N, C-alpha and C positions, 0 to 999 in steps of 0.2 A: 799481206799476200793477196794477189788478184786471182780469182777463180771464175771460170765461165762454165755454166751448165748448159749442155747441148743435148739435142735428140728428142726432147719432149716439147709439145706446145706449152705456152706460158700464159696463164691467166693472171693478170695483174690486180684483180679485184674489180675491174670495170671492163676490160677488153681482153680478148684472146689473141695471142700472137703465135702465128705459125712460122716455122723455118727461122727461128730467132734464138739468140743466146742471152741468158741472164748473167750479167757480170756482177760479182760481189767483191768488195774490198773491205777488209777489217770488220767483217760481220754485218756489213750494210750493203744494200743493193746500190750499185753504181749506175747501171743502165741496162736496157734491153735493146740489143742491136742485132743486125744481120751477122751471121758467123764470119762473113768475109771481112768485117771490120776488126776482128780480133787480132791483136799483135802476136808475133811468133813466141813471145816469152810468157804468154798467159797460160796458166795451168787450166786443164779442162776436166770436167766430170761429165762423162757421156751417159745419158739416160736412154733406155730402150723404149721409146714411145711414151704414150700416156700424157699426163698433164701435170705441170708444175704450178702450184697455186699457193696463196698465202696460208700460213699455218693457222689452225683453228684457234679461236678465242672463246673461252667458256667462262661465263660470269657467275656460275653457281656449281661449285664442286665441294661436296662435304667430305669426300675421302677418296681413297684409291690405293691399290697395292697393299690391301690389308690394313690400312691406317685410316682412322676416323679423326678428323681435325679436332673435334671436341675432346677426344681422348689423348691427343698428342699436340696440344697448342704450343708448339715450339718449332724452332728452325728445322730440326731434323724431321719432324713430322711433315712440315711443308715440303721439304726436299723430296721425301718419299712419295707424297701425293703427286707433286709435279712430275717426277720421273715416271710414275706409273702412267699418267695421262699423256705424257709426251710420246709414249710408244703407240698411242692411238691418234696422234696428230695434233694434240692440243699443245701449242707452243707458248701460249699465254693463258693464264686462268686466275680466277679469284678464289683462293681457299675460303670456304664458307663455314662459319661457326654458327650452329643453330642455338635455339633457346637453351640457356644453361645458367649456372650461378654467375654472378658478376665477376668473380675472380677468374673464371674460365674465359668469359667473353673478352675481358681486357687483357688477359695473358695472350689470347689469340691475336689481338690487335698489335700488341707489342712484338709478338713473334713475326708477324708479317712485316712490320717496319724493319726488324733486324734482317729478315730474309731478303728484302729488297735492297737494303743497304749492303748486304753481303753478296748480292748478285746471284741468288739462287735461280737457276734457269727455269723460266716459266712462271715465276711468281710475279703477278702484275698488279696486285692490290688485294683488297679484302672485301668479302661480303659478310655482313652480320645480319642473320635472319632470326629476328627475335631478340630478347624475350617480349618485346612490346607489341604483342599480337592479341587476337581475340580467342578466348577459350572456345567459343562457339564454332570456330573454324580452325581448331588446333592442328588437325592432321596428325602427324606423328610427333609433334612437339609435346613435351611434358606439361600438362596443364598446371601442375604444382609450381612450375617455374615461370609461367607467363605472368606479367605484371605491367603496370602503367609506368611510363617514363617519368622520372622526377628531375628536379633541377640539377642534381649532382650528375645524373646520367648524361643529361644534355651537355653540361659543361665538359665532362670527360670525353665524350664523343667528338665534340667540336674541337677539342684541344689536340686530338690525334693528328699526327703528321702524315699518316698514310693516305695517299691518293694514287689511284682512284679508291674511293671508299663507297661501297654500296650498302645501304641499310634498308632492310625490309621491316615495315611497321604496319599496324592496323590503326585506322582512325579512332577505333574504340579506346586505344591505349596511349595515344599521343594527341596533342592539341595542334590546331592550325599554326599557332605561334611557334611551337616547337619545330614543326615541319619547315617553316620559313627560316628559323634560325639554323637548322641543319643545312638546308640548301644554300643559305648565305655563306656558310663555312666551307662550301665546296663538297659536301657529302651528297651523293645521289640517293634520293629517297624513293623507295619503291613501296607500293601497297600490296599486301598479301596477307593470307591467313586472317581474313576479315569478312564480316557480314555486312559491310557498308552498303548503303543504298546508292543508287545512281547519283543522286544529288550530293550525298556526303562525299562520294569519290571525287566528284568535280570540284567540290570545295577544297579537298586535299590537293588536287592538281593545281588549283589556283594559288594555293599556299606555297607550292614548290615541289610537290611530288612529281616525278617525271617518268615513272616506270611502274609496271605491274609484274609481280613475281609469279612464275609458272601459271600462265593464263588458264582459266577454268578450275584449277585445282585449289582447294581450300579457300574458296571465295564465293560471294553471292553470285548466283547464276543469272543468265539472260532469260527474263520472262516477258510475257506479252504486255503487262502493265507496270512491272518493275524491272528495268533492264539490269539492275545490279552492277557490280564492279565489272563483270564481263562486258556488259553493254557499254558502260562508261569508257572502258579501255579501248574498245573497238571504235567508239565514236569520237575519241579525242585524237586529233591528227598529230599532236606534238608529244604524245605519251608512248613510250616504248613498251613492248610486251615480250617478256621471256616466255617460252613454251617448251615443253618436254616431248619431243617426237619419238616416243618409244613404243607406242601401240598399247600401253597399259594405262597411262595417266589420262589420256583423252582419246575418245573414239576417232578413228581417222576421218569419218565424214564430218564430225563436229569441228575437228581441228582444221581440215581443209576449207570448210565454209568460213570459219573465222579468219583464217589467213587471207582468203580472198576478199573478205569484207572490211578488213582493217583500213581505216582512213589514215592518210599520211604516208609519204614515201619513206622507205628504208627504216621502218620503226619496229621490225620484228626480229627477234633474236632467239636462235635455237640454243637451249641449255641442256646439260645432262642431269643436274641435281644428283650427281653420282655419289655413291656410297663406297665403303672400303672394298666391296666385292669386285669392283672394276680392276682388271689386271691382277686378280688374285684368285686362287682356288678356294679361298675361304667363303663358305656359304652362310655362316652365322656370325653375327656381331652384336654388340650391345649398344643401345641408344638410350642414354640417361637411365641405365640400369635395367632396361627392358630388352628382351631378345628379339632381334629381327632376323629373318631367314630369307635366303634366295631359293626360289623354286621356279624353274622354267623361265628364268630371266626376270622374274617379278619379285620385289622385295616387300615383305609385309611383317607387321607386328603380329603377336599371337591372335589378336582380335580381327585380323584381316586388313587393318589400315595400311595403306601404302606407306612405305618408309624410304623415301628417296627412290633412286633408280640404279639399275645395273647397266646404264647406257654409257657408251663412249661417244666422242664426237664423230668418229668415222662411222659408227653405228647410226648416229643421227643423220649424217649425210645419206647413208643407204636408205633410211626410212623416208626422207624427204623426196628422194628421186624415185625409188622403187615403189613405194606405197602411195605417197601423196602426188606423185607425178610432176614434181618440180623439175624445171630445166636445171642441168648440172651447174651452170654458172650462177644462177640465182640461189640454188641450194648452198653453194660455196659462200656466197655473200651472207646468207642466213647463219652460217656456221663460223664466220670470221669477220667480214668487213663491217657488218652492222654493229656487232658487239664493240669493235674497236672505235667506231664512231660514237656510240653511246658513252663509252668510258673516256672519251677525249683523247684517244690514243691513235687517231687516224693517220698522224704524220709518221708513225713508226710501225704500226701493226695493221693487219687486215688488208694490206696491199703489198704489191711488189713494184716499187718504183724508186727513183733516186732518193736516197736518204732513209728509206725504210729499212727496218731490220731484215736480215736474211733469214727470217723465220718462214719455213717452206714445208709443204707436203707434196709428195709425188705420188699420184694415183694412176693406176692402169685403166684400161678400157672397161674392165669389170668393176671399177670403183674400189679396188683393193689397194691398200696402202703399201707402197713400195719403198718409200724413203721419207725421212723427217729430218729437218735441220733447224736448230735454234741458234740464231746469231751466226749462221754459217757452219756451225759444228754439227756433224751428223749424230743422230740419236740411234742407239742400238735398238732394233725392233724385236729382237729375240727374247 
C-alpha cells in the first residue's frame, strides 16, 4: 500500500522540506515530493502542522515499561521495553544488559538474536555493558560481578550473530589484543566505567575501540595535567561519544562545553540509559538485588549513586533544545541520525529518504510528540 503524509514540514535527517509529501510503500520511504505529484489513488495521512522527522535511535536502554532487561532477558522482555520506548519516539534501540552473571549476559544476547529474527518492532541490536569494567568506576554496577575478560568470554562474544553489537569495557579488564579481536569480529567496542588515563584510552582506540559510554559518567575526568578518558574522547576525531542529556548526570555547562569542543563531525550520540521507570508508574525497582528509587526524575541506589535514568528520547530532545540551546534539526540528528551512522544502519534508520524505513516521529511547534510510526505502522501513544 502506498501512503502519503501531508501537512507537516519534513526533516529527512539532513534537510528540511516545506510544502512536501512523504510517500511510503511497504513500510519504506519511497520519495519526498510536491503534493501536486501524488496520484489520485494514493492514500493520505494529513498532519496538522509541525515536523515529521526520523524516529529516534537509542543505543543504551536498560529497561522501560516496568521491565529491566537483566531481570527479563527474553523476547517478551525485549518486546515490552521496545513498546514502552516507542511511545516516546524511539523507533529503534539497543536493549542493554548491564554487569551480571554470565548466564544472564548470554541469555540476553540470545534473546536479542531471537527478537531480531522474529521482527520485534524497535529491537535493533544489543548493548552489553559489563562485566568487564573497573571496580574503581563501577557506578551502579555490582562490584562483586565485575571481572576480567577471559578467552572463553572472547570466543563466545565473537561467535554471537547479533549485529549491531555494542560492548562497553574498561581497559583495566580487557587487553588491547582482545579489543582488536572484538572489533575484527564486527563488535563495536566502547570504553566506559574506567579510570583509564589519556594515554591508555588512546591505546584502546588504536586497538579498535570506537566509542565512549555516557561521557563524563563513571570515567576518569578532564584535568589540567591528566586529561583522562573525557579528554581523550573529546580529542579523538574518530571516536563517538554517547551522553545522557537529563540534567542529572552532567551539569549543563559541562555538557554544553564538551559538545562544543568535541573534535570530529557527527560523532555525538544522545542516549537515555533508561531504566524500568520510563513509561511506568513504578518508582522502585531492583538492580542486582539492590533497591533503586525514582525521586523527582532522578534514579538512585540507597547510597545516592545514580542508577541509570528516567529519561526518554523525546525528553532528551527537549533538554537539548530548551536547556542546551541546540538548533532543533541538530538535536534531532543527535537523537537519531548519528546513532544510526555509528551502528552502521544509516541506509535504513536515522533518515527519511528512498529505501529507508518509514520510522518516523511527528512533533508539534512546542516539541511535543504527536505521532510515531515504525515501518509505517502507527504506534499508540496513550
